[in-house]
C-alpha positions in Angstrom: 39.3 -8.9 -54.1 35.6 -9.3 -52.9 36.8 -11.1 -49.7 39.4 -8.4 -49.1 36.7 -5.7 -49.3 34.4 -7.5 -47.0 37.2 -8.0 -44.5 37.9 -4.3 -44.3 34.2 -3.5 -43.8 33.6 -2.2 -47.4 30.8 -3.0 -49.7 31.8 -4.9 -52.8 30.8 -1.9 -54.9 33.1 0.6 -53.0 36.3 1.5 -54.7 39.2 -0.2 -52.9 41.7 2.7 -53.2 44.8 2.8 -51.1 43.5 5.8 -49.2 40.2 4.0 -48.4 42.1 1.0 -47.2 44.3 3.1 -44.9 41.2 5.0 -43.6 39.5 1.7 -42.7 42.6 0.3 -41.2 43.0 3.4 -39.0 39.4 3.0 -37.8 40.0 -0.7 -37.0 43.2 0.2 -35.1 41.2 2.8 -33.1 38.5 0.3 -32.3 41.1 -2.3 -31.3 42.7 0.2 -28.9 39.3 1.0 -27.4 38.5 -2.7 -26.8 41.9 -3.3 -25.4 41.3 -0.5 -22.9 37.9 -1.9 -22.0 39.5 -5.4 -21.5 42.0 -3.8 -19.1 38.9 -2.7 -17.1 37.6 -6.3 -17.1 34.9 -5.6 -19.8 34.7 -7.8 -22.8 33.6 -6.8 -26.3 30.5 -8.9 -25.7 29.6 -7.0 -22.5 30.1 -3.7 -24.2 28.0 -4.5 -27.2 25.3 -5.9 -24.9 25.2 -2.5 -23.1 25.0 -0.7 -26.5 22.1 -2.9 -27.5 20.4 -2.1 -24.2 21.0 1.6 -24.6 19.8 1.6 -28.2 16.6 -0.1 -27.1 16.1 2.3 -24.2 16.5 5.2 -26.6 13.8 3.7 -28.8 16.1 3.3 -31.8 16.0 0.3 -34.2 18.4 -2.6 -33.8 20.3 -1.4 -36.9 21.6 1.5 -34.8 23.5 -0.6 -32.3 26.8 -0.4 -34.1 26.4 3.4 -34.6 25.8 3.8 -30.8 28.9 1.7 -30.2 30.8 4.1 -32.4 29.9 7.1 -30.3 32.0 5.6 -27.5 34.6 3.7 -29.5 35.3 6.3 -32.2 33.6 9.6 -31.5 33.6 11.9 -34.5 33.1 15.0 -32.3 33.4 15.9 -28.7 30.7 18.4 -27.8 31.9 21.0 -25.2 30.0 20.7 -21.9 29.6 23.3 -19.1 28.2 21.6 -16.0 26.7 24.1 -13.5 25.9 23.3 -9.9 23.2 25.3 -8.0 20.9 24.3 -5.1 21.5 20.5 -5.0 23.2 17.7 -3.1 25.5 16.5 -6.0 23.6 13.2 -6.0 23.0 13.4 -9.7 26.7 13.7 -10.4 27.5 11.0 -8.0 24.9 8.7 -9.7 26.6 9.2 -13.0 30.2 9.0 -11.8 29.5 5.8 -9.9 27.8 4.1 -12.9 29.7 1.3 -14.6 28.5 1.6 -18.2 29.9 3.6 -19.9 32.8 4.2 -17.6 32.6 7.9 -16.6 36.1 8.6 -17.8 35.2 7.3 -21.3 32.0 9.4 -21.4 33.5 12.6 -19.9 37.1 12.6 -21.2 36.7 11.0 -24.6 33.1 11.4 -25.7 32.5 14.8 -24.2 34.8 17.8 -23.7 34.0 18.7 -20.1 35.0 22.3 -19.7 33.7 23.1 -16.3 32.3 20.9 -13.4 32.9 22.0 -9.9 32.9 18.5 -8.4 35.6 16.9 -10.5 37.7 19.7 -12.0 41.2 20.2 -10.6 40.9 24.0 -10.6 39.4 25.9 -7.6 38.5 29.4 -6.6 39.3 32.2 -9.0 40.9 29.8 -11.5 37.8 27.7 -11.7 35.6 30.8 -12.3 38.1 31.9 -15.0 37.7 28.5 -16.7 33.9 29.0 -16.8 34.2 32.4 -18.3 36.7 31.2 -20.9 34.6 28.2 -21.9 31.4 30.2 -22.3 33.3 32.8 -24.5 35.2 30.2 -26.6 32.2 28.0 -27.3 29.4 30.6 -27.4 26.4 29.0 -29.0 28.1 25.6 -29.3 28.3 24.1 -25.8 25.8 21.9 -24.0 25.0 23.4 -20.6 24.1 20.7 -18.0 22.5 22.2 -14.9 22.3 20.3 -11.6 20.2 22.0 -8.9 17.5 24.6 -8.5 17.8 28.4 -8.7 16.8 30.8 -6.0 14.8 33.7 -7.4 13.6 35.8 -4.4 15.6 38.7 -3.1 17.5 38.8 -6.4 18.6 35.2 -5.9 20.4 36.0 -2.6 19.7 32.5 -1.2 22.4 30.9 -3.3 25.8 32.2 -4.4 29.0 30.9 -6.0 32.1 33.1 -6.1 30.2 36.1 -5.0 27.6 35.8 -7.7 24.1 34.4 -7.3 22.8 31.2 -9.0 20.4 33.4 -10.9 23.1 35.7 -12.1 25.3 32.9 -13.3 22.4 31.0 -15.0 21.2 34.2 -16.8 24.7 34.7 -18.1 25.6 31.1 -19.2 22.4 29.3 -20.1 21.2 31.6 -23.0 24.6 31.1 -24.7 24.3 27.3 -24.8 23.3 25.3 -27.8 21.1 23.3 -25.4 20.3 23.3 -21.7 20.0 19.8 -20.1 18.6 19.8 -16.5 19.7 16.7 -14.7 17.7 15.8 -11.6 14.4 17.0 -10.2 15.9 20.1 -8.6 17.1 21.7 -11.8 14.1 20.3 -13.8 11.3 21.3 -11.5 12.8 22.8 -8.3 13.0 19.6 -6.2 13.2 19.7 -2.4 14.4 23.3 -2.5 11.1 24.4 -4.0 9.0 22.5 -1.4 6.8 24.6 0.9 7.4 27.2 2.3 10.3 27.8 -0.1 11.5 31.1 1.4 14.2 31.4 -1.3 11.8 31.2 -4.2 13.6 28.2 -5.7 12.5 27.1 -9.1 13.7 24.8 -11.9 15.9 26.4 -14.5 13.3 26.7 -17.2 10.8 28.5 -14.9 13.5 30.7 -13.3 14.9 31.9 -16.6 11.8 31.6 -18.8 13.7 29.3 -21.3 13.0 25.8 -22.8 15.1 23.1 -21.2 15.5 19.4 -21.6 14.6 17.9 -18.3 15.9 14.6 -16.9 14.2 14.5 -13.5 14.6 12.0 -10.7 16.2 12.0 -7.3 18.6 11.0 -8.7 17.7 10.2 -12.3 19.0 7.0 -13.8 22.4 7.7 -15.5 21.2 5.7 -18.5 18.7 8.4 -19.3 21.4 11.1 -19.3 23.8 8.9 -21.3 21.0 8.1 -23.8 20.3 11.8 -24.3 23.9 12.6 -24.9 24.4 9.7 -27.3 21.3 10.9 -29.2 22.8 14.3 -29.5 26.2 13.1 -30.7 24.9 10.4 -33.0 21.9 12.2 -34.6 23.0 15.9 -34.1 19.8 16.7 -32.2 18.1 16.2 -28.8 15.5 13.4 -28.5 11.7 14.1 -28.7 10.3 15.6 -25.5 7.0 15.4 -23.6 5.0 18.4 -22.5 7.2 18.7 -19.4 10.4 18.7 -21.4 11.4 15.1 -20.6 12.8 12.7 -23.2 9.9 10.5 -24.4 12.1 7.4 -24.6 12.6 7.6 -20.8 9.4 9.2 -19.5 6.8 8.2 -22.0 5.1 5.6 -19.8 4.1 5.5 -16.1 5.9 3.3 -13.6 2.6 1.5 -13.0 2.3 0.5 -16.7 5.7 -1.1 -16.7 5.7 -2.5 -13.2 6.3 -6.2 -12.8 3.9 -6.1 -9.8 1.1 -4.8 -12.1 -0.6 -8.2 -12.2 -1.0 -8.2 -8.5 -2.7 -4.8 -8.7 -5.1 -6.2 -11.3 -5.9 -9.2 -9.1 -6.4 -6.9 -6.0 -3.5 -8.5 -4.1 -1.8 -5.8 -2.1 0.9 -5.3 0.6 -0.8 -3.7 3.6 2.1 -4.0 6.1 5.9 -4.0 5.6 7.4 -7.3 6.6 4.2 -9.2 6.0 3.8 -12.4 4.0 2.3 -10.4 1.1 5.4 -8.2 1.1 7.6 -11.3 0.9 5.5 -12.6 -2.0 6.0 -9.3 -4.0 2.4 -8.1 -4.0 1.5 -4.7 -5.2 2.6 -1.7 -3.1 -0.3 0.6 -4.0 -1.8 0.6 -0.5 1.6 1.4 1.0 1.6 4.7 -0.9 3.2 3.7 -4.2 3.0 6.7 -6.6 3.7 4.6 -9.7 0.3 5.2 -11.3 1.0 9.0 -11.5 4.8 8.8 -12.1 6.4 8.8 -15.6 9.8 7.1 -15.7 11.5 3.9 -17.0 12.8 2.7 -13.6 11.2 -0.8 -14.0 13.1 -1.3 -17.3 16.5 0.3 -16.8 16.7 -0.2 -13.0 19.7 1.0 -10.9 22.9 -0.5 -9.6 24.0 -1.8 -13.0 20.5 -2.9 -13.8 20.1 -5.2 -10.9 17.3 -3.5 -8.9 15.0 -0.5 -8.3 12.9 0.7 -5.3 9.7 -1.3 -6.0 11.6 -4.5 -6.7 13.4 -4.0 -3.4 10.1 -3.6 -1.6 9.8 0.1 -1.3 6.9 2.1 -2.9 7.7 4.6 -5.7 7.6 8.2 -4.3 7.1 9.9 -7.6 10.5 11.7 -7.6 10.5 12.5 -11.3 7.2 14.5 -11.2 7.0 18.3 -10.7 6.5 19.3 -7.0 6.7 15.7 -5.8 7.8 16.8 -2.3 4.5 18.6 -1.9 2.2 16.6 -4.3 3.3 13.1 -3.4 3.6 13.3 0.4 2.8 11.6 2.7 4.8 9.0 0.8 3.4 6.0 2.6 -0.3 6.8 2.3 -2.5 5.4 -0.5 -3.2 7.8 -3.4 
């Protein structure tokens, strides 16, 4: 009997009733179906669990939480409704997420989240799309997560940006206050981005400043999809958003500077710098500080999570950090190739 309990994932002390056995068996069947689907994509259980371990560490959770993180994808207990708004942006943040490999976007969007509105990927268009937005906000009032991509024009009553005859500002004022949480993905919605760069005739601002509300900000141009996924998993798993810094950014992702985590940091300490692209020093991977790297003033986890399925990131590829996750980086960090 002890071995049977262990096989079904039950502690020896737990009553082995018929209902308990059936419940555990149903969960095992659900997991098996999930892994079979992953394998059809060419992803093994080992690869999936490796990603969950990586994500758990990125979120700053203990190793004991790895299996719970895996359950968020394999057997989600709830599917938070999500309304994804697009304002002044290039859709690069959505593209970065949709083109990521782990987790597969269809798993995240269709089975972990209940995506009620997203202009880029939804089948509806025109009046039908706007009707879907209104219905979702009404149905899930106070319960949905509002993800915002893009800055909001504020001058001239928001006339510099409109969707369906309504301004970005009007839509945001109607939708965002009704959300359980507002997540700004990308520097544009977080801090204004390039739209807010001088002279900024439209008065573009980040969502928090435009509406005077508290938002969770995941800046970057674009941000790493891992940071968005980690935030969503934290919400689904723990029922709350992760701790934030003074700029509203998740501490697990933006708690340290690029410089502090940079693999070229030792060259900086030794005074070994690249002073010309294509030089021998550049080939040797010396520090890019004198080429304008903004790593010492930029908070992000790029050196750890990287991009392109964790294979590379700008500094590793030989390009200085431009500080894209900082407020007003288009004005404050330029010229990008001049030393701080």
